[in-house]
C-alpha positions in Angstrom: 216.1 172.0 -29.1 213.5 170.1 -27.2 215.7 171.0 -24.0 215.5 174.4 -24.6 211.5 174.6 -25.6 211.0 172.6 -22.4 213.0 175.1 -20.6 211.1 177.9 -22.1 207.7 176.7 -21.5 207.9 177.1 -17.9 209.0 176.0 -14.6 209.5 172.4 -14.7 210.2 170.1 -11.5 212.0 167.6 -13.7 213.1 166.4 -16.8 213.2 163.0 -18.7 214.5 160.9 -21.9 212.8 158.1 -23.3 214.9 156.2 -25.4 216.2 152.7 -26.2 218.6 150.2 -24.6 220.4 148.8 -28.3 222.9 150.7 -29.4 221.3 153.4 -32.0 223.9 156.1 -32.3 221.1 158.2 -33.4 219.5 157.8 -29.8 222.4 158.3 -28.0 223.1 161.5 -29.9 219.6 162.3 -28.9 219.8 161.8 -25.5 223.2 163.4 -25.0 222.4 166.4 -26.5 219.0 166.7 -24.5 220.8 166.0 -21.1 223.7 168.3 -22.1 221.5 171.1 -22.7 219.6 171.0 -19.4 222.8 170.5 -17.5 224.0 173.3 -18.7 221.1 175.3 -17.2 221.7 173.3 -13.8 219.1 170.6 -14.6 219.5 167.0 -14.4 218.0 164.4 -17.0 216.0 161.1 -16.0 216.6 158.5 -18.7 214.3 155.9 -19.3 215.6 153.0 -21.8 213.0 150.8 -23.3 214.4 147.3 -23.6 212.9 144.6 -26.3 209.9 143.0 -24.2 206.3 142.5 -24.5 204.5 145.6 -25.2 202.5 145.7 -22.1 205.7 145.2 -20.2 207.4 148.0 -21.5 204.0 150.4 -20.7 203.9 149.3 -17.0 207.9 149.9 -16.9 207.3 153.7 -18.5 204.3 154.0 -16.0 206.4 153.2 -13.0 209.1 155.4 -14.4 207.0 158.4 -15.5 205.3 158.0 -11.8 208.7 158.4 -9.9 209.2 162.1 -11.7 208.6 165.2 -10.0 205.9 167.5 -11.7 205.5 169.5 -13.5 207.8 167.6 -15.9 209.1 167.4 -19.7 210.0 164.3 -21.3 211.7 163.9 -24.5 210.8 161.0 -26.7 213.0 159.5 -29.0 211.1 159.0 -31.6 207.0 160.2 -32.0 206.3 156.5 -31.9 207.6 156.6 -28.3 206.1 159.9 -27.6 202.7 158.3 -28.5 203.5 155.1 -26.0 204.3 158.1 -23.3 201.0 159.9 -23.9 199.0 156.8 -23.6 200.9 155.8 -20.1 200.0 159.2 -18.9 196.5 159.1 -19.8 196.2 155.7 -17.9 197.8 157.0 -14.8 196.0 160.2 -14.6 198.6 162.8 -15.5 197.3 165.7 -17.6 199.2 166.6 -20.5 200.8 169.3 -20.7 199.9 170.7 -16.9 201.7 167.6 -15.2 203.6 166.0 -18.1 205.0 168.0 -21.3 205.9 165.7 -24.2 208.1 166.3 -27.5 209.4 163.4 -29.8 211.2 163.7 -32.8 210.1 163.0 -36.3 207.4 165.0 -37.2 205.2 162.1 -37.7 201.9 163.9 -39.0 199.8 160.9 -38.6 201.3 160.3 -34.9 201.3 163.9 -33.9 197.8 165.4 -34.9 195.8 161.8 -34.4 196.7 161.6 -30.6 194.2 162.4 -28.2 196.6 165.4 -27.7 198.5 167.0 -30.1 202.1 165.9 -29.3 204.8 168.4 -30.0 207.8 167.1 -32.5 211.1 168.0 -34.1 212.4 167.1 -37.6 215.5 166.2 -38.3 217.3 168.1 -41.2 217.9 165.4 -43.2 218.1 167.3 -46.5 220.6 169.4 -44.6 222.6 166.5 -43.3 222.6 165.1 -47.2 223.8 168.3 -48.2 226.9 168.2 -45.7 227.6 164.6 -46.3 227.8 165.5 -50.4 230.3 168.5 -49.6 232.6 165.9 -47.6 232.5 163.3 -50.3 233.4 166.3 -52.8 236.2 167.1 -50.6 237.4 163.8 -50.7 237.3 163.5 -54.2 239.0 166.6 -54.3 241.8 165.2 -52.0 241.4 167.9 -49.6 243.6 167.2 -46.1 241.5 167.0 -43.5 238.4 166.0 -45.5 238.4 162.9 -43.4 237.7 163.8 -40.0 234.4 162.6 -38.6 231.7 165.3 -38.6 228.6 165.1 -36.1 225.3 166.8 -37.6 
């Protein structure tokens, strides 16, 4: 969804994803979905993986990475907390948001998105829909339906 919106919102010279190095399945799935959607449209996704380190070091590394992206660029952050960090880094670098860099996060954390110096775009995960799918699968397993043990990605 974020990739399609960034593609629609204007001609971007580059795209990037800011996530985590730790094995977080949801982060890996977000990054993969973003990159695959961009690839379908002939675009490449630069990936920044935040490792555990001091906040100051992390922000410096994000800054080096963001500075290297051709502009205008579109960046998806794995969470709204991370999108706020990217926004802060862009401000320190003198990059205009959304003219030089468009940023979108995930979680729809209103307290972060609406109080930032520039309102941040965010996507709200469909936790309720995912819960219904999970409940339906549990029900099928309880009824002994064949094929109910397959893995379903939401």
